[in-house]
N, C-alpha and C positions, 0 to 999 in steps of 0.2 A: 541553414541546418536547424531543425527543431528537435530537441532531445525528448520532449514529453508529448507523445502523439495524442492527437484528438482529430476526429473527422472534420472536414471543412464545413459541413452542413449540420453539424450536431455535436454531441458530447458522448464520450465513452464511459459506460459504467462497467459492471462486473466483467472481468476477463476470464476466459476459460482456456488455459494454455495446454498445448499438446505437442510434443516433440516427435518429429518424424524425418529421418534421413537428412540430418544436418540443418533442418529448419524448425524454428519454433513457430507453430501455428497458433495464433491468438484469436480466438473467437471472442466477440464482446457484445454486450447489450448496447444498442444505439438509441440514444434519446434525442429526438429532433427538437423537443421543447417548442413545438409549433403544430398544434393539433389542427389548426385551421387549414394549414398548407399540407400537412403529411398525414393527418388522420390520427386515430387513437391507436395505442398499442406500441409494442417494443419488438423489433426484429433483432436477429443475430447478424452481425457482420464479421468479416474474416480478414485478418492481417497475417503476414508472414515476415519473419525477421531471423537473420542469421547472427547479428551482432548487437541487438538491442538498440540500435541507432538508426539504421536504414530499414524501411518497411515497404513490403509489397501489399497493395490493397487488392484482395481477391473479390471484393464486393459482398453482396448479401448472401449469407449461407442459409439461414432459416427465416423466411418471411413470416409476417404476422398472419394468424388465422382470421377468419371472419368473426363478426360480432357474436355469432351463436356457436363458435368453436372454442374449445378449451384454451387454445394458445393465441388468443388475441394479444396477450403479452407473452412473448417468448422469454422466459426468465432462465436463470442460471442452471447449468448442468455440467456435463463432462464430455470429453471425446476420448475414444480408445480404438485399438485395432484388435481384431480377433479373426484368425484363420483367413487373413487376406482381405477382410472387409472392415471398413471404418464405421464406428457407431457413434451416435450422439444420444445421450439420455438427457432430457431437458424438462424444465418446469413449464407446464401450461397454466396460465393464470388468466382468469376472466371473471371480474366482479359482477358482470351482468348475469352470469349463470346462477348466482346464489339466489336470485329472486325466483328461479325455477326449481329450487331445491337441490341443485347440483353443487359439488364441492368447488370452492374457490380455486384450489390448486390440485393438479394431478401430475404424474410423471408421464412424459411422452418419449417417443423414440424416432430416430431417423438414421439412414444409412448412406453410405457413399463408397464408390470404388476409387475415388481419386482425391478426397478431402475437399474438393471445391464444389461439386454438384451434389446436392443432398436430396434424398427422397423421404418424405415423412411416411411412417408406418401408421397408416390409419386404423389398423386393428389393435394397436397397442395402447392401452390406457391403464395406468397403474395408480390405484387410489389407496388412500388411508384405510386401514381396517375399521376405523371409528369405534374400536373397543379399547385398545390400549392407548391409542393416539387420538388426538382431535382431528376433526374432518378436514379443516381448511388449511392448516399449516402443514404442508406435505410437499417440500420443495428442495431445489438445489441438489439433485442426486449427484453423487460421486461414486463411480464404479471402478473397482480394481480387482485383480486377481489374487485370491488367497491361496497361494500354492500349497501351504500345509493342509488346508482343508479340501483342496481340489475343487473349488468352486468360486464363482464370482460373488463379491460382496458389494453391496450398495449401501452407502450411509446417506442420510437425509437430514435436513433441518426440519424438526417436527416438535410437537408438544404433547405432553401426556394429558389424559383426560381428567386425572385426579391430582390434587395438590394445590398449594397456594398459587393463585393465578399468575403472579409475576415470576414464579419459579418452576414453571412446568417445562421449560425448554429442555430438549433432549437430542442426542444424536441417534436417530432411529437406524436400525440395522435390518437389512433384507439380504437374502442369498438366493443364488440361482446356479443351476448347472449348465444352462443353455442360453442365457441372456433373454429368455422369453418368458418363462414362468418364474415368478418371484415369491418367495416365502418370507413373511414378515415375522421377525424374531424379537426377543427382548432387546431393548435399546443397547447400543454399544456403550453409551455413557449418558447417564441421567443424574447430574450432581445437585440439582435443586438450586442453581446459582442464577440462572438467567431466564429472561422471557423466552428466548429461543437462541439456537446456534446456527447462524446463517452460513451459507457457502462452505460446507465442510470439505476438507481435503486431507488425504492421508498419504504418508510415504515412510519408507524405511531408510535409515541412513546408519550404517554400521549395526550395532546391536540394539538400536533404539527405533521404535515406532513413534511417529509424530502425528497428532490429530490437530488440524487447524480449524478455526471457526471464527466468525465475526459476530459481534454483539452490538445492539443499539439501546439496550435498557440501562445498564449501569454506566457504561462508557462505550462510545462508538469506535471500536478498534478491532483489529484482527489479533486473536489470541492463539496460543497453542498449548498443548499438553503433550507429555512424553510417557512412554511405557516400554518395557522390555518384551511385552507380550500384547497381542491383540485383545486378550481378555482383561487387560488392565493389571493393576490400577493406573489411571491416567494422572500422572503427577504434574503439579504446577511448579515450573522453575521460579526463582526469585523475581525475574522479569518476564512475564509470560506473554508479552506483546512485542510486535515487530517495529512499530512506528507510532506516530501520533494519531489523533483523530483525522488528520488530513491524508490518511492512507487506509482504504477501506476495501472489504470484500476480497482480500488477497488470496491467490491460489498459486500453486507451484508447478514447475515442470523441470525435468532433468534430461540431460543427454547421456546419462550413465556415469558421468564424471562430475559435472558441476550441476548445481541446482539453483534456479532463480525463482523469485516470488514476484508476482504480477499483481499490483493493485492500482487504484485510482485516487488521484489528489482532487478532491471536489472543488468545484467552483463555488462562489458565494453570490447571494442575491444582490442584484444591482451592481455587481463587481466593485464592492466596497469592502473594507476590513471589518465592518460591523454588520454586514449582511449575513443572513443565515446560510449555513452550509446547505448546498444543493446535492441532489442525487445525480452522480456522474460528474466527470471532469476529464483530466489528462492522465495517460498511462504513466506509471512510475515503476521501475524495475530495480530490485535490489538482488544482489547475490547472497545466498545463504551460506553461512560458514558454521560447521559444527565445532563446538568448544570441547575441552578435555572432559568436562563433566557430563557431556551429552546435551547441554543447552545449546540453543541456536542463536547466532548473531548474524548481522547483515552488514555488507559493505557495498561500496559503489562498484558496479561492473567495470573492470579495467578497460573494457571496449568504450564505455562512456567517457571515462577519464582521458583516454587517448585522443578525444576529439578537440581538446584544448592544447595547442602547441605554440601559439603566438604569445610570447611574453613580452609585453611592452615594458620600456624603461619606467621604473617607479620614481615618483617625485614626492617623497614624504615630506609633510609639512606639519610642524607641531602647532596645536591651536590652544590647548590648555595643559598645564602640568609640565613636568621636567622629562625630556625625552633625549635619547642618545641613539644615533643611527650609524650602522656599520654594514653596508651592503644589504644582505637579506636578513640582518639581525636588527632588532629594535628593542630598546630597554626603556621601561617607564617606571618612575618612582613617584607614587601618589599616596602615601600612607595616610594622609589626613584629608584626602579630597578626591577629585575626579580629574582624569587626564585623557585627552584624546588627540589623535593625530590622523590626518588624511594620508592616504597612500597614492591614490590617483583618481581621476575622473573615469567612470566606467559607462559602457553602453547598457543596453537592455539584456544582454546575455554575456556572462562571464563566469570564471571559476577563481576562487581564492583559497589558497592553501597556507597553513602555517603550523608551527608547534608553539604552544604556550606553556611556559614553566612559571608557576606561581610560587612566591615565597610563602613561608609559614605565616598564617594569619591573614593573607590577602583575602579581601572579601569577594570580589568578582572581577572578571575581565572578559574580553571577547572582541567581536567583529561588528563594525558598523556597515550597513548596506544601504545604498541609494540615499545617502545623507545629503543635507544641504550645508552651506558654509557656516551657518549660525547654529547648527544642530537643533533646529526647531522641528525637523522631520527626519525620520530614519527608521530602518529596521535594525534589529540587534539580535545576534546570536551570542548568548551570555553564559559563561561558565561560573558556576556557583559551588565551590568545594564544601562549604559547610552543609549545604542541602543536598549534595551529591546529585547535581542535575545540570543539564544544559537546557536553556530556555530560549524560545523565539519570542521577541517582544517588539513593541513598536512605540514610536513617539510621533505625535501626541496621542494620548489615550486618556479617558477619564481616570481621575485618581482613585476611585474606588473600584475600578475594574482590574482584575488580576492579569498577570502575563498571559500571553496568548496560548502557547503550547510548550510542553516540556517533556524531556526524557531522562531517565536515570542514568548517571554515569559516575564512576569513581574517579575522583580527582585528589591527588596527593601532592603535598608541597614538595617541590624539587623534582618532580617527575613530569616530563613533557606530555602534554596532551595534543594529540594530532587532530586538527580540525580541517575539514575540506567542505567547501560550500559552492553549490551550483545555483546560479540565478538565471532564470529565463522568463522574461516578462513578469507575470505575477507569481510565478512558482519559485519557491526556495526549497532546496534540498540540501540538508547539512548532514555530514557523517563525522563521527567522533571516534577516534582510536580504531578505526576500521572495524568497529563492532556495533555501533549505535547509529541509527538513522533518525532524522527529525525532518518530517515533511511539513511544509507550511505554504500559505498563500499570503501575498502582500499586494494589494491592488492600489492603495492610495499613493504610493511613492514609486510605482514602477516606471521603467523607462530609463533608468540610469541615475546618475548623481555621483557622490563621492563614496569610495570604499575606504574604510579607515579601521583603526584599532582604538580600544579604550581600556582604561583600568579604573576600578572604583575601589579606593581605599586599600592600596597594596602596592607591592612591587612585583613586576612581571617581566620576564624576558620572552619576546617573540622571536623565533628563529625560523629558518627555511621559509621565509615569507615569499609567496609567489602569486602574482596576479596574472591570469592567462585569459586569452580570447580564443574563440573557436577557430580552428584551422580553416583556411580558405579553399583547401583542396576538395 
C-alpha cells in the first residue's frame, strides 16, 4: 500500500479535484521528466478515489497539443458540471508561440458527458485583455457559480500591466452567463504583495468565503485569505498558509459535508536532502477544518489514519540521559543536557503517535526518525515552545545551514501536544494538535532505522506513544 500517489512512469504536479456522486476525481499535470522518450509538453491525467487511499487510474484526460497549438503544455484549470454536461477550463501554455507574437498563455475549454472522455473545444480561446493585465500571465482558471449575481465567475492567476514588477500579481476576475462569452472585470484581489497568485481556488464555508492561491516569489507555499463577502476585503489570518514549502499548488473539493485540500510534495534533484526542489512529486491530501474564528486548519484524513492497525510490541532502550518507561508512557529528565531513547526498529513505512507534555522552561523535544545507533544520522520532528514552532530537521547537516522546514504551533508548559507522523520512503508528513501539517522529504536516511524520542534541556512526559505499521488487508 502506498499512501502518497505518483504515477509509475512520471511525477504528479498540480491536482485539479472535482467531487461527483461519491467519488473525488483528481485531474493532474503529469511530468514525465523524459523528453527524449515522451516528447515535450504536459498532459492531464485522471485519478478517482473515494477514500484518499485507494485510487482508480482513468488514464489521460487531456492530451498535449501540437508544437504549433496553444496547449502543448496543458496547465492548471478546473472541472465543473452545468446542465448535465461536464466542463474543464484549463491553461494552454506554449513558449514557442511567443516568437510568433502570440500570448504565452490562454484559457481553453473541453467538455465531457462522463468525466472520462473529453473533447477539446477548438473554437474557445480566451486571452488576456492586454490593457489592465499583462499578456502572458493568464492561467489557472477556476470557475464557480455566483448564485447571488446569477452568473458564472472565473478567477485567474494574472499580473497587472502597471506597478512595481515584483508586486503586480493579482487574482483576475471574469464573468459569464453561459460559460461561452466572458467579460473581464476589475481584479477580485490585487494587494501588491506577490509576483503572481498561482492556482486560485474559492469556496464558501459557513459565513466565510475563502480565496486560495500559491506563490513562488517571497515563499513557495499555498496561502489563503478570508472574507464575509465576494467583494472583500480579503483578510489574512495570523497563519495564512496550509503547510510547508513541501506542499504546493493545493486546491480543494468537497462532498457537501467535508472538504479536502490536494497538493503535491515535491521531489528533490538527485534524490538527496540538499538537492533543489523539483516541479511535481507525490499527492498529499489534508482535511480542512474550520476554526471558531473562521480561520482554517488541516488534519490527517481519518481514512489515511485507519490504514495503520498493526502495533508491534515496542522495546524502548535508553541511550543518553535519564528515562523512565511505563507502558505507553515515557518520562525524560535532561535539564542540563540531551537525552534520547529508541523505541523500535522501523521499516520504510510506519506511523508514530504520541502526546508530549513539556515542563516550564523546557527547551525542546520531539521524535527521531530513521536514526542509527550512534545518532550520527537521523531526521527529527522537533517542538520548540519558546519559538512557537514545530521543525523538521536532519543530521548531519552543515553547521551554518538552518533547519529544513517549520510550521507555527502554540506550545504551553503542562499542556499535551499531540503529534502524529507518517513516514513512507522519502516522504514525511507530520500533524500537530490536529490543526497543523508539516510536509517534508528525507532522502538520505530513508528505508528505516530506529524510531526514538529525545529531550533537549528540559523535562518531558511522552504519553499514548504508539508505533504502528500498515495493515496487511
